[in-house]
ZAFIVEX-803907 format. One record per residue (C-alpha): residue number from 1; z, x negated, y; residue in one letter. Coordinates in Angstrom, 3 decimals, padded with zeros to 6 digits. Layout:
BEGIN
+-----+----------+----------+----------+----+
!   i !       pz !       px !       py ! aa !
+-----+----------+----------+----------+----+
! NUM !        Z !        X !        Y !  a !
...
+-----+----------+----------+----------+----+
% end
This chain:
BEGIN
+-----+----------+----------+----------+----+
!   i !       pz !       px !       py ! aa !
+-----+----------+----------+----------+----+
!   1 !  001.791 !  010.507 ! -039.605 !  m !
!   2 ! -000.772 !  009.720 ! -041.798 !  e !
!   3 !  000.335 !  008.371 ! -045.670 !  q !
!   4 ! -000.274 !  005.291 ! -047.469 !  l !
!   5 ! -001.523 !  005.001 ! -050.586 !  a !
!   6 !  001.143 !  002.471 ! -051.481 !  i !
!   7 !  003.678 !  005.220 ! -050.765 !  f !
!   8 !  001.671 !  008.237 ! -052.254 !  g !
!   9 ! -001.709 !  008.628 ! -050.304 !  g !
!  10 ! -005.467 !  009.075 ! -051.684 !  t !
!  11 ! -006.978 !  005.162 ! -051.189 !  p !
!  12 ! -009.851 !  005.096 ! -049.058 !  v !
!  13 ! -012.199 !  004.323 ! -051.634 !  r !
!  14 ! -012.366 !  003.691 ! -055.515 !  e !
!  15 ! -013.894 !  000.608 ! -055.813 !  d !
!  16 ! -012.125 ! -002.517 ! -053.479 !  r !
!  17 ! -013.329 ! -004.370 ! -051.495 !  i !
!  18 ! -011.981 ! -008.429 ! -051.569 !  f !
!  19 ! -011.451 ! -011.107 ! -049.254 !  y !
!  20 ! -014.797 ! -012.995 ! -050.692 !  g !
!  21 ! -017.386 ! -012.872 ! -052.760 !  r !
!  22 ! -020.684 ! -014.572 ! -053.710 !  q !
!  23 ! -024.467 ! -013.118 ! -053.052 !  c !
!  24 ! -026.880 ! -014.102 ! -055.900 !  i !
!  25 ! -029.668 ! -012.867 ! -055.280 !  e !
!  26 ! -033.115 ! -012.003 ! -057.792 !  q !
!  27 ! -034.488 ! -015.611 ! -056.413 !  d !
!  28 ! -031.449 ! -017.409 ! -056.646 !  d !
!  29 ! -031.528 ! -015.934 ! -060.404 !  i !
!  30 ! -035.332 ! -017.205 ! -060.711 !  e !
!  31 ! -034.761 ! -020.582 ! -059.068 !  a !
!  32 ! -031.527 ! -021.817 ! -062.043 !  v !
!  33 ! -034.011 ! -019.873 ! -064.941 !  v !
!  34 ! -037.016 ! -022.149 ! -063.973 !  e !
!  35 ! -034.792 ! -025.274 ! -064.424 !  t !
!  36 ! -033.328 ! -024.587 ! -067.487 !  l !
!  37 ! -036.829 ! -024.218 ! -068.488 !  k !
!  38 ! -037.660 ! -027.567 ! -067.286 !  g !
!  39 ! -037.233 ! -030.951 ! -069.184 !  d !
!  40 ! -033.858 ! -031.795 ! -067.049 !  l !
!  41 ! -031.025 ! -030.017 ! -066.350 !  i !
!  42 ! -028.827 ! -032.546 ! -065.393 !  t !
!  43 ! -029.466 ! -035.910 ! -063.448 !  c !
!  44 ! -032.626 ! -034.416 ! -062.749 !  g !
!  45 ! -035.162 ! -033.622 ! -059.232 !  p !
!  46 ! -033.283 ! -030.505 ! -058.200 !  k !
!  47 ! -030.683 ! -033.077 ! -057.392 !  v !
!  48 ! -032.700 ! -034.837 ! -055.731 !  e !
!  49 ! -033.675 ! -032.198 ! -053.474 !  a !
!  50 ! -030.656 ! -030.641 ! -052.906 !  l !
!  51 ! -029.221 ! -034.057 ! -051.221 !  e !
!  52 ! -032.455 ! -034.522 ! -049.547 !  t !
!  53 ! -032.035 ! -030.503 ! -048.292 !  q !
!  54 ! -028.609 ! -031.094 ! -047.314 !  l !
!  55 ! -029.343 ! -033.996 ! -044.818 !  c !
!  56 ! -031.377 ! -031.909 ! -043.176 !  q !
!  57 ! -029.294 ! -028.720 ! -042.848 !  v !
!  58 ! -026.011 ! -031.095 ! -041.945 !  t !
!  59 ! -028.363 ! -034.088 ! -040.037 !  g !
!  60 ! -026.839 ! -036.572 ! -041.848 !  a !
!  61 ! -028.582 ! -039.918 ! -043.096 !  k !
!  62 ! -027.122 ! -039.310 ! -046.913 !  y !
!  63 ! -025.885 ! -037.270 ! -049.248 !  a !
!  64 ! -024.360 ! -036.690 ! -052.295 !  v !
!  65 ! -023.707 ! -034.348 ! -054.571 !  v !
!  66 ! -021.085 ! -033.427 ! -057.447 !  v !
!  67 ! -019.669 ! -031.750 ! -059.681 !  a !
!  68 ! -016.898 ! -029.331 ! -057.098 !  n !
!  69 ! -015.054 ! -030.081 ! -053.269 !  g !
!  70 ! -012.055 ! -032.030 ! -055.028 !  t !
!  71 ! -014.644 ! -034.655 ! -056.769 !  a !
!  72 ! -016.037 ! -034.698 ! -053.313 !  a !
!  73 ! -012.425 ! -035.870 ! -051.626 !  l !
!  74 ! -011.524 ! -037.772 ! -054.271 !  h !
!  75 ! -015.083 ! -040.224 ! -054.315 !  l !
!  76 ! -014.323 ! -040.016 ! -050.004 !  a !
!  77 ! -010.946 ! -041.097 ! -050.102 !  a !
!  78 ! -011.622 ! -043.443 ! -052.694 !  l !
!  79 ! -014.524 ! -044.854 ! -051.035 !  a !
!  80 ! -013.071 ! -045.267 ! -047.675 !  a !
!  81 ! -010.154 ! -047.733 ! -049.638 !  g !
!  82 ! -007.019 ! -045.569 ! -049.683 !  f !
!  83 ! -004.716 ! -046.526 ! -052.179 !  g !
!  84 ! -001.162 ! -048.184 ! -053.059 !  e !
!  85 !  001.184 ! -048.633 ! -050.058 !  g !
!  86 ! -001.310 ! -046.616 ! -047.276 !  d !
!  87 ! -000.394 ! -043.759 ! -045.648 !  e !
!  88 ! -003.231 ! -040.592 ! -044.844 !  v !
!  89 ! -002.653 ! -038.202 ! -042.037 !  i !
!  90 ! -003.191 ! -034.647 ! -043.575 !  v !
!  91 ! -003.413 ! -030.687 ! -042.408 !  s !
!  92 ! -000.701 ! -028.955 ! -043.605 !  s !
!  93 ! -002.279 ! -025.578 ! -044.199 !  i !
!  94 ! -005.267 ! -026.252 ! -046.500 !  t !
!  95 ! -006.022 ! -025.856 ! -049.774 !  f !
!  96 ! -003.730 ! -028.858 ! -052.076 !  a !
!  97 ! -007.154 ! -030.508 ! -052.751 !  a !
!  98 ! -007.144 ! -031.925 ! -049.114 !  s !
!  99 ! -003.572 ! -033.941 ! -049.809 !  a !
! 100 ! -004.558 ! -034.296 ! -053.817 !  n !
! 101 ! -007.467 ! -036.512 ! -053.019 !  c !
! 102 ! -004.528 ! -038.972 ! -051.295 !  v !
! 103 ! -002.784 ! -039.269 ! -054.038 !  l !
! 104 ! -005.402 ! -039.618 ! -056.539 !  y !
! 105 ! -005.957 ! -043.320 ! -055.166 !  c !
! 106 ! -002.378 ! -043.998 ! -054.904 !  g !
! 107 ! -001.716 ! -043.592 ! -051.177 !  a !
! 108 !  001.127 ! -040.911 ! -049.574 !  k !
! 109 ! -000.282 ! -038.200 ! -047.466 !  p !
! 110 !  001.699 ! -037.686 ! -044.305 !  m !
! 111 !  001.529 ! -033.625 ! -043.281 !  f !
! 112 !  000.136 ! -033.179 ! -039.545 !  a !
! 113 !  001.370 ! -029.702 ! -038.054 !  d !
! 114 ! -001.914 ! -027.711 ! -036.458 !  i !
! 115 ! -002.111 ! -025.731 ! -033.028 !  r !
! 116 ! -000.365 ! -022.672 ! -032.750 !  p !
! 117 ! -003.611 ! -020.874 ! -031.725 !  d !
! 118 ! -006.679 ! -022.226 ! -033.329 !  t !
! 119 ! -004.936 ! -023.085 ! -036.755 !  y !
! 120 ! -006.640 ! -026.476 ! -037.133 !  n !
! 121 ! -005.184 ! -029.742 ! -036.877 !  i !
! 122 ! -003.251 ! -030.778 ! -033.868 !  d !
! 123 ! -004.503 ! -034.104 ! -032.661 !  p !
! 124 ! -001.312 ! -035.085 ! -030.864 !  e !
! 125 !  000.866 ! -034.772 ! -034.164 !  s !
! 126 ! -001.372 ! -036.957 ! -035.713 !  v !
! 127 ! -001.252 ! -039.185 ! -033.040 !  r !
! 128 !  002.495 ! -039.348 ! -033.502 !  r !
! 129 !  002.329 ! -039.758 ! -037.398 !  l !
! 130 !  000.514 ! -043.189 ! -037.125 !  i !
! 131 !  002.342 ! -046.350 ! -038.348 !  t !
! 132 !  000.989 ! -049.500 ! -039.730 !  p !
! 133 !  000.613 ! -047.969 ! -043.000 !  r !
! 134 ! -002.354 ! -045.399 ! -041.759 !  t !
! 135 ! -005.398 ! -045.705 ! -042.999 !  r !
! 136 ! -007.072 ! -042.898 ! -042.431 !  g !
! 137 ! -007.180 ! -039.246 ! -041.499 !  i !
! 138 ! -008.805 ! -035.870 ! -043.517 !  v !
! 139 ! -009.202 ! -033.360 ! -041.251 !  a !
! 140 ! -009.981 ! -029.816 ! -041.916 !  v !
! 141 ! -012.175 ! -027.098 ! -040.743 !  d !
! 142 ! -010.100 ! -024.603 ! -041.453 !  f !
! 143 ! -011.513 ! -021.207 ! -041.704 !  t !
! 144 ! -014.981 ! -023.209 ! -040.692 !  g !
! 145 ! -014.079 ! -023.929 ! -036.911 !  q !
! 146 ! -014.565 ! -027.194 ! -036.705 !  a !
! 147 ! -011.493 ! -029.744 ! -035.913 !  v !
! 148 ! -011.132 ! -031.513 ! -032.220 !  e !
! 149 ! -013.569 ! -034.390 ! -033.245 !  h !
! 150 ! -013.691 ! -035.838 ! -029.965 !  d !
! 151 ! -009.687 ! -036.607 ! -029.462 !  a !
! 152 ! -009.954 ! -036.937 ! -033.463 !  l !
! 153 ! -012.239 ! -039.868 ! -033.611 !  r !
! 154 ! -011.046 ! -041.623 ! -030.375 !  e !
! 155 ! -007.466 ! -041.316 ! -032.259 !  i !
! 156 ! -009.306 ! -043.175 ! -035.463 !  c !
! 157 ! -011.028 ! -045.839 ! -032.708 !  r !
! 158 ! -007.936 ! -046.620 ! -031.670 !  e !
! 159 ! -006.148 ! -047.530 ! -034.286 !  h !
! 160 ! -009.355 ! -048.324 ! -037.185 !  g !
! 161 ! -008.813 ! -045.021 ! -039.252 !  l !
! 162 ! -011.258 ! -043.675 ! -041.497 !  v !
! 163 ! -011.695 ! -040.165 ! -040.513 !  m !
! 164 ! -012.883 ! -037.991 ! -043.763 !  i !
! 165 ! -013.773 ! -034.129 ! -042.466 !  e !
! 166 ! -012.889 ! -031.684 ! -045.157 !  d !
! 167 ! -015.802 ! -028.980 ! -044.480 !  a !
! 168 ! -014.931 ! -026.964 ! -047.248 !  a !
! 169 ! -015.038 ! -024.139 ! -045.115 !  h !
! 170 ! -018.160 ! -025.192 ! -042.908 !  a !
! 171 ! -021.363 ! -025.359 ! -044.028 !  i !
! 172 ! -023.444 ! -024.252 ! -040.778 !  g !
! 173 ! -020.501 ! -024.645 ! -038.115 !  t !
! 174 ! -021.700 ! -026.846 ! -035.284 !  k !
! 175 ! -019.403 ! -028.872 ! -033.017 !  y !
! 176 ! -021.164 ! -029.277 ! -029.757 !  k !
! 177 ! -024.525 ! -028.710 ! -031.158 !  g !
! 178 ! -024.385 ! -031.360 ! -033.634 !  q !
! 179 ! -023.860 ! -029.900 ! -036.821 !  p !
! 180 ! -020.782 ! -030.609 ! -039.429 !  i !
! 181 ! -021.472 ! -033.190 ! -041.959 !  g !
! 182 ! -023.047 ! -036.339 ! -039.262 !  s !
! 183 ! -020.517 ! -036.535 ! -037.299 !  i !
! 184 ! -017.224 ! -038.102 ! -039.111 !  a !
! 185 ! -017.209 ! -041.316 ! -041.390 !  d !
! 186 ! -017.629 ! -039.222 ! -044.865 !  m !
! 187 ! -017.725 ! -034.997 ! -044.139 !  t !
! 188 ! -017.005 ! -033.263 ! -047.729 !  c !
! 189 ! -018.215 ! -029.459 ! -048.989 !  f !
! 190 ! -017.546 ! -026.953 ! -051.374 !  s !
! 191 ! -019.916 ! -024.498 ! -052.731 !  f !
! 192 ! -017.110 ! -022.322 ! -055.090 !  h !
! 193 ! -018.239 ! -018.837 ! -054.945 !  p !
! 194 ! -016.366 ! -017.516 ! -052.310 !  v !
! 195 ! -017.694 ! -020.166 ! -049.713 !  k !
! 196 ! -021.046 ! -019.286 ! -047.307 !  t !
! 197 ! -023.001 ! -020.526 ! -050.047 !  v !
! 198 ! -022.307 ! -021.374 ! -053.791 !  t !
! 199 ! -023.886 ! -023.090 ! -057.202 !  g !
! 200 ! -021.382 ! -021.582 ! -058.813 !  g !
! 201 ! -019.462 ! -024.432 ! -057.995 !  e !
! 202 ! -020.282 ! -027.837 ! -056.256 !  g !
! 203 ! -019.602 ! -029.979 ! -053.989 !  g !
! 204 ! -020.954 ! -032.526 ! -051.590 !  a !
! 205 ! -020.302 ! -035.534 ! -049.520 !  i !
! 206 ! -022.681 ! -036.674 ! -046.478 !  t !
! 207 ! -022.302 ! -040.116 ! -044.286 !  t !
! 208 ! -024.424 ! -041.941 ! -042.006 !  n !
! 209 ! -023.155 ! -044.955 ! -043.531 !  d !
! 210 ! -025.011 ! -046.391 ! -045.832 !  e !
! 211 ! -022.356 ! -048.684 ! -047.826 !  a !
! 212 ! -020.466 ! -046.027 ! -048.270 !  l !
! 213 ! -023.223 ! -044.000 ! -049.706 !  y !
! 214 ! -023.762 ! -046.685 ! -052.270 !  r !
! 215 ! -020.769 ! -046.952 ! -053.666 !  r !
! 216 ! -020.352 ! -043.046 ! -053.748 !  l !
! 217 ! -022.993 ! -043.155 ! -056.233 !  l !
! 218 ! -021.770 ! -045.735 ! -057.772 !  r !
! 219 ! -017.832 ! -043.938 ! -058.578 !  v !
! 220 ! -020.028 ! -040.857 ! -058.938 !  r !
! 221 ! -021.334 ! -041.947 ! -061.892 !  t !
! 222 ! -018.477 ! -044.003 ! -063.614 !  h !
! 223 ! -019.258 ! -047.350 ! -061.435 !  g !
! 224 ! -022.328 ! -047.997 ! -063.030 !  i !
! 225 ! -025.529 ! -048.670 ! -061.433 !  t !
! 226 ! -029.249 ! -050.169 ! -062.403 !  r !
! 227 ! -029.318 ! -051.634 ! -059.005 !  s !
! 228 ! -029.949 ! -055.793 ! -059.237 !  m !
! 229 ! -028.508 ! -056.251 ! -055.756 !  d !
! 230 ! -025.356 ! -054.654 ! -057.436 !  e !
! 231 ! -024.773 ! -056.214 ! -060.756 !  m !
! 232 ! -022.892 ! -059.708 ! -061.648 !  a !
! 233 ! -025.770 ! -060.170 ! -064.738 !  h !
! 234 ! -028.624 ! -058.609 ! -062.735 !  p !
! 235 ! -031.617 ! -058.380 ! -064.908 !  t !
! 236 ! -035.048 ! -056.084 ! -064.962 !  d !
! 237 ! -034.902 ! -054.603 ! -068.267 !  a !
! 238 ! -035.234 ! -051.264 ! -068.166 !  k !
! 239 ! -032.888 ! -049.999 ! -070.529 !  w !
! 240 ! -029.932 ! -052.263 ! -068.630 !  y !
! 241 ! -027.337 ! -050.987 ! -066.809 !  n !
! 242 ! -023.343 ! -051.735 ! -065.844 !  e !
! 243 ! -020.556 ! -050.993 ! -064.747 !  q !
! 244 ! -019.435 ! -053.126 ! -061.498 !  v !
! 245 ! -016.095 ! -050.837 ! -061.022 !  e !
! 246 ! -014.024 ! -048.063 ! -062.087 !  l !
! 247 ! -015.683 ! -044.788 ! -061.731 !  g !
! 248 ! -016.166 ! -040.735 ! -063.060 !  y !
! 249 ! -018.468 ! -038.439 ! -064.132 !  n !
! 250 ! -018.492 ! -036.293 ! -061.069 !  y !
! 251 ! -022.130 ! -035.737 ! -061.816 !  r !
! 252 ! -023.818 ! -032.041 ! -060.633 !  m !
! 253 ! -025.708 ! -030.421 ! -063.111 !  t !
! 254 ! -029.904 ! -029.371 ! -061.752 !  d !
! 255 ! -029.432 ! -026.327 ! -062.383 !  f !
! 256 ! -026.960 ! -025.595 ! -060.307 !  q !
! 257 ! -028.509 ! -027.536 ! -057.644 !  a !
! 258 ! -031.336 ! -025.222 ! -058.388 !  a !
! 259 ! -029.236 ! -022.279 ! -056.942 !  l !
! 260 ! -027.850 ! -024.109 ! -053.934 !  l !
! 261 ! -030.940 ! -025.349 ! -053.026 !  l !
! 262 ! -032.025 ! -021.350 ! -052.823 !  s !
! 263 ! -029.088 ! -020.490 ! -051.449 !  q !
! 264 ! -029.615 ! -023.049 ! -048.286 !  l !
! 265 ! -032.848 ! -021.552 ! -047.223 !  h !
! 266 ! -030.251 ! -018.326 ! -046.476 !  k !
! 267 ! -028.118 ! -020.160 ! -044.785 !  l !
! 268 ! -029.133 ! -019.008 ! -041.402 !  p !
! 269 ! -028.505 ! -015.117 ! -042.511 !  k !
! 270 ! -025.671 ! -014.879 ! -044.362 !  f !
! 271 ! -024.290 ! -017.253 ! -041.386 !  a !
! 272 ! -025.554 ! -014.776 ! -038.675 !  a !
! 273 ! -023.785 ! -011.591 ! -040.810 !  r !
! 274 ! -020.416 ! -013.594 ! -040.743 !  r !
! 275 ! -020.708 ! -013.858 ! -036.676 !  k !
! 276 ! -021.292 ! -010.557 ! -036.605 !  e !
! 277 ! -018.764 ! -009.135 ! -039.002 !  i !
! 278 ! -016.303 ! -011.798 ! -037.190 !  v !
! 279 ! -017.205 ! -010.423 ! -034.119 !  e !
! 280 ! -016.495 ! -006.765 ! -035.056 !  r !
! 281 ! -013.433 ! -007.805 ! -036.352 !  y !
! 282 ! -012.184 ! -009.584 ! -032.988 !  d !
! 283 ! -013.135 ! -006.389 ! -030.671 !  r !
! 284 ! -011.420 ! -004.494 ! -033.291 !  a !
! 285 ! -008.092 ! -006.265 ! -033.139 !  f !
! 286 ! -008.003 ! -008.174 ! -029.924 !  s !
! 287 ! -006.378 ! -005.247 ! -028.395 !  q !
! 288 ! -003.436 ! -004.526 ! -030.879 !  m !
! 289 ! -000.199 ! -006.315 ! -029.377 !  p !
! 290 !  001.083 ! -005.908 ! -032.894 !  e !
! 291 ! -002.243 ! -008.617 ! -034.652 !  l !
! 292 ! -003.154 ! -011.980 ! -033.302 !  v !
! 293 ! -006.798 ! -012.562 ! -033.445 !  v !
! 294 ! -007.190 ! -017.080 ! -033.694 !  q !
! 295 ! -008.562 ! -018.621 ! -031.109 !  k !
! 296 ! -011.907 ! -020.445 ! -030.531 !  e !
! 297 ! -012.276 ! -024.289 ! -029.032 !  i !
! 298 ! -015.651 ! -023.446 ! -026.865 !  p !
! 299 ! -017.343 ! -026.752 ! -029.026 !  e !
! 300 ! -017.514 ! -025.305 ! -032.252 !  s !
! 301 ! -020.092 ! -022.936 ! -033.010 !  d !
! 302 ! -018.423 ! -021.611 ! -036.189 !  t !
! 303 ! -019.575 ! -020.286 ! -039.455 !  t !
! 304 ! -016.344 ! -018.860 ! -040.711 !  r !
! 305 ! -015.680 ! -018.745 ! -044.059 !  h !
! 306 ! -012.275 ! -017.007 ! -043.705 !  l !
! 307 ! -010.872 ! -014.332 ! -041.230 !  y !
! 308 ! -007.609 ! -014.691 ! -040.845 !  i !
! 309 ! -005.038 ! -011.823 ! -039.646 !  l !
! 310 ! -001.668 ! -012.688 ! -038.397 !  r !
! 311 !  000.271 ! -010.229 ! -037.574 !  l !
! 312 !  003.146 ! -010.397 ! -034.460 !  n !
! 313 !  006.597 ! -009.904 ! -035.918 !  p !
! 314 !  008.031 ! -008.485 ! -032.869 !  d !
! 315 !  005.573 ! -005.709 ! -032.926 !  r !
! 316 !  006.016 ! -004.552 ! -036.644 !  l !
! 317 !  009.242 ! -003.378 ! -038.566 !  k !
! 318 !  007.509 ! -005.019 ! -042.364 !  c !
! 319 !  006.884 ! -008.481 ! -043.228 !  d !
! 320 !  003.782 ! -009.984 ! -044.831 !  r !
! 321 !  004.360 ! -009.098 ! -048.073 !  r !
! 322 !  004.643 ! -005.363 ! -047.186 !  q !
! 323 !  001.912 ! -005.074 ! -045.095 !  f !
! 324 ! -000.349 ! -007.256 ! -047.882 !  f !
! 325 !  000.630 ! -004.746 ! -050.222 !  d !
! 326 ! -000.355 ! -002.023 ! -048.237 !  a !
! 327 ! -003.412 ! -003.218 ! -047.668 !  m !
! 328 ! -003.862 ! -003.782 ! -051.357 !  y !
! 329 ! -003.267 ! -000.246 ! -051.819 !  a !
! 330 ! -006.118 !  000.859 ! -049.656 !  e !
! 331 ! -008.053 ! -000.855 ! -052.029 !  n !
! 332 ! -008.835 ! -003.689 ! -049.046 !  t !
! 333 ! -008.088 ! -006.326 ! -051.136 !  c !
! 334 ! -006.656 ! -009.688 ! -048.908 !  p !
! 335 ! -005.500 ! -013.011 ! -049.975 !  q !
! 336 ! -003.166 ! -015.623 ! -048.186 !  v !
! 337 ! -004.944 ! -018.816 ! -047.008 !  h !
! 338 ! -002.056 ! -020.987 ! -047.428 !  y !
! 339 !  000.989 ! -021.925 ! -048.657 !  l !
! 340 !  001.692 ! -025.163 ! -046.502 !  p !
! 341 !  000.909 ! -027.707 ! -049.196 !  v !
! 342 !  003.899 ! -029.767 ! -049.010 !  y !
! 343 !  005.652 ! -026.537 ! -049.921 !  w !
! 344 !  004.411 ! -026.698 ! -053.874 !  h !
! 345 !  007.125 ! -027.651 ! -055.787 !  s !
! 346 !  004.827 ! -030.543 ! -057.046 !  y !
! 347 !  005.125 ! -032.121 ! -053.536 !  y !
! 348 !  008.972 ! -031.021 ! -053.268 !  e !
! 349 !  009.491 ! -033.463 ! -056.360 !  k !
! 350 !  007.649 ! -036.149 ! -054.074 !  l !
! 351 !  010.427 ! -035.701 ! -051.609 !  g !
! 352 !  008.333 ! -033.791 ! -049.272 !  y !
! 353 !  010.884 ! -031.381 ! -047.504 !  e !
! 354 !  010.510 ! -028.060 ! -045.506 !  r !
! 355 !  010.974 ! -028.590 ! -041.378 !  g !
! 356 !  007.745 ! -030.830 ! -041.077 !  l !
! 357 !  005.688 ! -028.802 ! -039.822 !  c !
! 358 !  007.103 ! -025.832 ! -037.761 !  p !
! 359 !  003.542 ! -024.485 ! -036.254 !  n !
! 360 !  002.109 ! -024.104 ! -040.210 !  a !
! 361 !  005.365 ! -022.911 ! -041.471 !  e !
! 362 !  005.955 ! -020.161 ! -038.650 !  k !
! 363 !  001.671 ! -019.145 ! -039.497 !  l !
! 364 !  002.198 ! -019.104 ! -043.238 !  y !
! 365 !  004.901 ! -016.547 ! -042.891 !  e !
! 366 !  002.053 ! -014.227 ! -040.873 !  e !
! 367 ! -001.129 ! -014.351 ! -041.922 !  i !
! 368 ! -003.496 ! -013.269 ! -044.637 !  m !
! 369 ! -006.725 ! -013.556 ! -044.929 !  s !
! 370 ! -009.083 ! -010.038 ! -044.805 !  i !
! 371 ! -013.147 ! -009.532 ! -046.108 !  p !
! 372 ! -015.518 ! -011.788 ! -045.195 !  l !
! 373 ! -018.483 ! -012.394 ! -047.131 !  y !
! 374 ! -022.521 ! -011.652 ! -046.289 !  y !
! 375 ! -022.843 ! -008.701 ! -048.812 !  g !
! 376 ! -020.194 ! -006.545 ! -047.133 !  l !
! 377 ! -021.726 ! -003.363 ! -045.304 !  s !
! 378 ! -020.843 ! -001.984 ! -042.289 !  d !
! 379 ! -019.386 !  000.640 ! -044.103 !  e !
! 380 ! -017.350 ! -002.033 ! -046.044 !  d !
! 381 ! -016.120 ! -003.606 ! -042.869 !  v !
! 382 ! -015.314 ! -000.315 ! -040.694 !  e !
! 383 ! -012.825 !  000.659 ! -044.048 !  d !
! 384 ! -011.363 ! -002.639 ! -043.741 !  v !
! 385 ! -010.641 ! -001.803 ! -040.331 !  i !
! 386 ! -009.059 !  001.401 ! -040.507 !  r !
! 387 ! -007.150 !  000.039 ! -043.686 !  a !
! 388 ! -005.531 ! -002.372 ! -040.877 !  v !
! 389 ! -005.417 !  000.488 ! -038.394 !  k !
! 390 ! -003.549 !  002.591 ! -040.673 !  k !
! 391 ! -001.261 ! -000.101 ! -041.437 !  v !
! 392 ! -000.633 ! -000.989 ! -038.364 !  v !
! 393 !  000.415 !  002.543 ! -037.334 !  a !
! 394 !  002.509 !  003.433 ! -040.170 !  y !
! 395 !  004.462 ! -000.358 ! -039.511 !  y !
! 396 !  004.478 !  000.152 ! -035.657 !  r !
! 397 !  007.415 ! -001.314 ! -034.185 !  a !
+-----+----------+----------+----------+----+
% end
């Protein structure tokens, strides 16, 4: 048996392959530099141009760009009217911000379980959680795969709920041919460096509802408006603005917007490369009984942000930690996405207990994210596949 690097063997390569990485090219750099040399580097024309481009990419009528994905979720929850005494249903396997945005508004997150094969929120689990206090759903497109929109929208219609789609993973994904960003009441995006396109940081909310759009614009900038229609004391004085509600400073700079504009033009090639890598991983791992490949629903044309490798504990004589460390020793650096949100110690202090979502908890114990990003070469992809196969062979039961 070939010895693993973790047990004293030789690493397969000197440079590590991390689970995610941005792709910044010369034209991206030039776009930022050009903006930095201009007159406006915040609240300028690039922000407006980016919002227009996001509408074109997503098919939404309106887009509001903000400082980051968490800010997007917070403003969406605020615009939805969530508050004290309300309950909002959220996926259990997600980054904490998907549930934190509910807490920011004083409402209570209620954690729905996931489907064990797609890892996305289970509509039947959502339905079981609905009470007279339920006001909305924050549905997460986990790994980039679209949630089951038809089922979730039907639940929202039946109970008068607001649907916020956390599409931090899903820029470029389509559901039944319709781009993500134009389906839910509000859709939130993140442009962190490991996402498909990046602004360094950055986020956005898209919507087809003009009233929501107008409120999102206000609360993005301190709740201040220059619109006479929104003022309590209207005037056409050019210098006058008025705070009409409590808002936040969640604005994006123009040079971030310039970077994102440049990146969005590359979304088709970024998405195509990610799909190629996912297809190669699926071919390599789908016939291995020691591993489980994530199921895709036929309605989702997915631009994948994460590739989840799931271990079959009945076929391996190791736990996830041992497998993870062995992969790291092979210079292929995975990550785990995510701890069930209510397992975080902060949520434990709020009274949430383990056992709420059995499928999510089992998934967490068996998964890791392996490298997936545009800049992976074919050789890199083969190195990752070889590392996985090597570790599986060593620990095969």
